[in-house]
C-alpha positions in Angstrom: -25.2 163.4 -75.7 -25.4 159.5 -74.3 -21.8 159.5 -73.9 -21.5 163.1 -72.2 -20.0 163.4 -68.8 -22.2 164.8 -66.6 -22.1 167.7 -63.9 -24.8 167.9 -61.5 -24.3 171.5 -60.2 -26.3 174.4 -61.3 -28.8 173.1 -63.8 -26.8 170.1 -64.2 -25.2 170.2 -67.8 -23.3 167.9 -70.3 -19.5 167.8 -71.0 -18.9 166.6 -74.4 -15.2 165.7 -75.4 -14.9 164.4 -79.1 -13.7 165.1 -82.4 -15.5 167.4 -85.1 -18.2 168.2 -82.5 -18.1 172.1 -82.5 -20.5 172.2 -85.6 -23.1 170.5 -83.5 -23.9 173.5 -81.3 -27.1 174.4 -82.6 -28.4 170.8 -82.2 -27.2 170.7 -78.6 -28.8 173.9 -77.8 -32.2 172.7 -78.9 -31.7 169.5 -77.1 -31.1 171.7 -73.8 -34.2 173.7 -74.4 -31.9 176.9 -75.0 -33.8 179.1 -77.9 -32.7 182.5 -77.2 -30.1 184.5 -79.3 -26.5 183.3 -79.4 -23.8 185.8 -78.8 -20.3 184.2 -79.6 -17.5 185.6 -77.6 -14.4 184.3 -79.6 -10.5 184.7 -79.3 -9.2 186.4 -82.5 -7.3 183.3 -83.2 -10.4 181.7 -84.0 -11.7 183.9 -86.3 -12.7 181.6 -89.0 -14.3 179.0 -86.4 -16.1 181.6 -85.0 -17.5 182.9 -88.5 -18.5 179.2 -89.4 -20.3 179.1 -86.0 -22.1 182.3 -86.3 -23.6 181.3 -89.7 -24.8 178.0 -88.0 -26.4 179.7 -85.3 -28.4 181.9 -87.5 -28.9 185.4 -88.6 -30.0 186.7 -85.0 -26.5 185.8 -83.6 -24.0 188.0 -82.7 -20.1 188.0 -82.8 -17.5 189.5 -80.6 -13.7 188.9 -81.6 -11.5 189.6 -78.6 -7.5 189.0 -78.1 -6.6 186.1 -76.1 -4.0 185.6 -73.6 -3.8 186.5 -69.6 -3.3 190.1 -70.4 -7.2 190.1 -71.5 -8.5 189.0 -68.3 -9.5 192.4 -66.8 -11.9 194.8 -66.2 -11.6 196.4 -69.8 -12.2 193.4 -71.7 -15.0 192.5 -69.3 -16.9 196.1 -70.1 -16.0 195.5 -74.1 -18.4 192.3 -73.5 -20.8 194.2 -71.5 -20.9 197.1 -74.2 -21.4 194.7 -77.0 -24.2 192.6 -75.1 -26.4 195.9 -74.2 -25.7 197.3 -77.5 -27.3 194.2 -78.9 -30.4 194.3 -76.7 -29.6 191.3 -74.7 -32.4 189.4 -73.0 -32.4 186.9 -70.0 -33.4 184.3 -72.7 -30.0 184.6 -74.6 -26.9 182.5 -74.6 -23.5 183.7 -74.4 -21.0 181.2 -76.1 -17.2 181.4 -74.9 -15.1 180.1 -77.8 -11.3 180.1 -77.0 -9.0 179.5 -74.0 -9.3 179.6 -70.3 -9.1 183.6 -70.6 -12.0 184.0 -72.8 -14.0 181.1 -71.0 -13.4 183.0 -67.7 -14.1 186.5 -68.8 -16.9 185.8 -71.0 -18.5 183.6 -68.3 -18.4 186.3 -65.9 -20.1 188.6 -68.3 -22.8 186.0 -68.7 -23.0 185.8 -64.8 -23.6 189.3 -64.4 -25.3 191.0 -67.7 -29.2 191.6 -66.7 -28.5 189.5 -63.7 -27.4 186.5 -65.3 -28.0 184.5 -68.7 -27.0 181.0 -70.0 -23.4 180.2 -70.8 -21.7 177.5 -73.0 -18.2 176.8 -72.5 -16.4 176.0 -75.9 -12.7 175.3 -74.7 -10.2 175.4 -77.5 -7.1 174.9 -75.7 -6.2 171.9 -73.8 -5.7 173.6 -70.3 -9.5 175.0 -70.8 -10.9 171.6 -71.6 -9.4 169.6 -68.8 -9.8 172.3 -66.2 -11.4 176.1 -66.6 -14.3 175.0 -68.7 -15.7 172.7 -66.2 -17.0 174.0 -62.7 -18.7 177.3 -63.1 -15.3 179.4 -61.9 -15.4 182.8 -64.0 -13.9 186.1 -63.3 -11.3 188.4 -63.9 -7.9 189.4 -62.7 -6.9 192.2 -60.3 -3.4 194.0 -60.1 -3.2 192.7 -56.6 -4.3 189.2 -57.3 -5.1 186.6 -60.0 -9.1 185.7 -60.3 -9.8 188.1 -57.4 -13.1 189.3 -58.7 -15.5 186.7 -60.4 -18.9 184.4 -59.4 -19.5 181.0 -59.9 -21.8 180.6 -62.8 -22.2 177.0 -64.2 -22.4 176.8 -68.0 -25.4 175.0 -69.4 -23.2 172.8 -71.7 -19.4 172.3 -72.3 -18.4 171.6 -75.6 -14.7 170.5 -76.2 -13.7 169.6 -79.6 -10.1 167.9 -79.5 -9.6 168.7 -83.4 -9.5 172.3 -82.3 -6.4 171.7 -80.4 -4.2 171.0 -83.7 -3.1 174.3 -84.2 -2.0 175.2 -81.1 1.7 175.3 -80.5 3.7 173.1 -78.4 3.9 175.5 -75.4 0.3 175.8 -75.4 -0.2 172.0 -75.4 2.5 171.7 -72.7 0.6 173.9 -70.5 -2.5 172.2 -70.7 -1.0 168.8 -70.0 0.1 170.4 -66.6 -3.7 170.6 -65.3 -3.9 167.2 -66.6 -0.9 165.6 -64.8 -2.0 167.8 -61.7 -5.5 165.4 -61.8 -3.2 162.3 -62.0 -1.4 163.3 -59.1 -4.3 164.3 -56.9 -6.9 161.8 -57.6 -6.0 159.1 -60.6 -2.9 157.4 -60.5 -3.6 155.3 -63.6 -4.2 158.8 -65.4 -0.9 159.8 -64.2 0.8 156.6 -65.5 -0.7 156.7 -68.7 0.1 160.3 -69.3 3.7 159.5 -68.2 3.9 156.9 -71.0 2.2 159.0 -73.8 4.1 161.1 -76.5 3.2 164.9 -75.6 2.9 165.8 -79.3 0.4 163.1 -80.0 -1.6 162.7 -77.0 -4.0 165.4 -77.4 -5.4 163.5 -80.7 -6.7 160.9 -77.9 -10.0 162.2 -77.0 -10.4 159.1 -74.6 -7.2 160.4 -72.6 -8.4 164.0 -72.7 -11.9 163.0 -71.6 -10.4 160.7 -68.6 -8.6 164.0 -67.5 -12.0 166.1 -67.4 -13.5 163.3 -65.8 -11.6 164.2 -62.8 -12.6 167.6 -62.9 -16.2 166.5 -63.3 -16.1 164.2 -60.4 -14.6 166.7 -58.0 -17.1 169.4 -58.8 -20.0 167.0 -58.3 -18.7 166.5 -54.9 -17.9 169.9 -54.0 -19.5 172.9 -56.3 -18.1 175.6 -54.2 -15.0 174.7 -53.1 -15.6 174.2 -49.5 -13.8 170.8 -49.2 -12.9 168.4 -51.9 -12.6 170.8 -54.9 -9.7 172.7 -53.0 -7.4 169.7 -54.1 -7.7 171.1 -57.5 -5.7 174.1 -56.4 -2.5 171.7 -56.2 0.1 173.9 -57.6 -1.9 177.2 -58.0 -1.1 178.8 -54.6 2.8 179.6 -55.8 1.5 179.5 -59.5 -0.8 182.2 -59.2 1.8 184.3 -57.6 4.7 183.6 -59.9 2.0 184.6 -62.7 1.3 188.0 -60.9 5.1 188.6 -59.9 6.5 188.1 -63.4 3.7 189.9 -65.2 0.7 188.3 -66.5 1.3 186.1 -69.8 5.3 185.6 -69.2 4.3 182.4 -67.7 1.7 180.4 -69.0 -0.8 179.3 -66.3 0.0 175.8 -66.9 3.6 176.3 -66.5 3.3 178.3 -63.5 1.3 175.6 -61.8 3.9 173.0 -62.9 6.4 175.0 -60.7 3.7 175.2 -57.9 3.5 171.4 -57.9 7.3 171.0 -57.3 6.8 173.4 -54.5 4.2 171.7 -53.0 5.3 168.2 -53.5 8.6 169.1 -51.6 6.4 170.8 -48.9 4.6 167.3 -48.5 7.8 165.5 -48.4 9.1 167.8 -45.8 6.3 167.6 -43.5 6.6 163.5 -44.1 3.4 163.1 -46.2 5.1 161.7 -49.1 8.3 160.0 -49.9 11.3 160.9 -52.5 9.9 158.8 -55.2 6.6 160.8 -55.6 8.9 164.0 -56.3 11.0 162.2 -58.7 8.2 160.8 -60.6 6.3 164.1 -60.8 9.8 166.0 -61.8 10.2 163.3 -64.8 6.7 163.6 -65.9 6.7 167.6 -66.2 10.3 167.5 -67.8 8.6 164.9 -70.3 6.1 167.6 -71.1 8.7 170.2 -71.4 7.5 171.9 -68.4 9.5 174.2 -66.1 10.2 172.7 -62.5 12.2 175.6 -60.8 11.4 179.2 -59.8 13.2 182.1 -61.7 15.9 183.8 -59.6 14.4 186.8 -60.3 11.8 186.4 -57.7 12.5 186.3 -54.0 11.0 184.4 -51.1 9.6 187.5 -49.5 7.7 188.8 -52.7 6.3 185.6 -52.9 4.8 185.1 -49.6 3.5 188.5 -49.8 1.5 187.5 -52.9 0.4 184.3 -51.6 -0.7 185.4 -48.4 -3.3 187.7 -50.6 -4.7 184.4 -52.4 -8.3 183.9 -51.8 -7.7 180.4 -50.2 -6.4 182.1 -47.5 -8.5 181.3 -44.0 -7.9 183.3 -40.9 -4.7 184.6 -42.2 -3.3 180.8 -42.9 -2.6 179.6 -46.3 -4.2 176.3 -47.2 -2.2 173.7 -49.0 -3.3 171.0 -51.4 -0.6 168.3 -50.7 0.2 164.8 -52.1 0.6 161.6 -50.1 0.9 159.4 -53.1 0.3 159.7 -56.7 -3.5 159.6 -56.9 -3.9 160.7 -53.4 -3.8 164.4 -51.8 -5.3 166.2 -48.8 -5.6 169.7 -47.7 -3.3 170.9 -45.1 -3.3 173.9 -42.8 -0.9 175.4 -40.6 1.9 174.6 -42.5 5.2 176.4 -40.6 6.2 179.5 -42.6 9.9 178.7 -42.1 9.2 175.2 -43.8 7.5 177.1 -46.8 10.5 179.6 -46.9 12.8 176.9 -47.0 11.2 175.0 -49.9 10.9 178.2 -51.8 14.5 179.0 -51.4 15.5 175.6 -52.5 13.8 176.0 -55.8 15.0 179.6 -56.6 18.5 178.3 -55.6 18.1 175.5 -58.4 16.5 178.1 -60.8 
């Protein structure tokens, strides 16, 4: 694990991004001193990999297969995991392994955070979006009808094991959604990453473990500075305030998370421009790269401004009734801005809806 990225939060844990590394999980667990039973919670599309992983982890390990997708990120799925773990007489020395995309990682991670008051969790992300964002940082939870990710806990994993070869079976739309988070990292913190993504072939870039690792490194650096999202980590919410609202209003799963974030990035870039924080060139470059990765850039005309504002003001990032925005100044630099005039927000939202 010498070449692993290292998160200092929680117990501290390695983040390994490589090819053909998922089979090494039992070795990594031994190196980390984790010797309890392994309980694998896996996306149904990964049945074969999950079965092989269970065999590798030994006869005492267990396997629970669940449907993936945003509609599974709910209390019913969480209860299914609880039922499985309790029926297997889970102990505090045991380990939950979340094998799948961001939904499986979030809900299985939340189960690990809360079952018998908390057990170890290993994140094994198998989507690009989960690799570059949700698997790192310890955010776990489920959705509520009144808001996305409104119920959850910070529970840092003991290991993140991201095998880029598991991305090969993903459909193009899922890959594009993942690149949205990587592009976001470029806008807020890494101008060279943004430039390299702009030049890459969207259908081939995910084979490049080094490029994926660079996108993950941004998340690792930010989490190391601000584990609990008190300051720096709020920048990672770029595109998410509007994005989460769109996901909820359209119905979870209609827009993939990365697609919704891409639209949210467009809103927030235009907000930044209207407030005089950035120039037109930033918007043009961001629009071009999002389109390069086949991501949406306008809001569906079926959504109204009042609907968006109502949902956004229930966002967990609201403080004293005011939205806090992550807004870019240049590619590679962003800041948190409070007290943005509501008329400005309304105007930008209306423009993007009209363009849609």
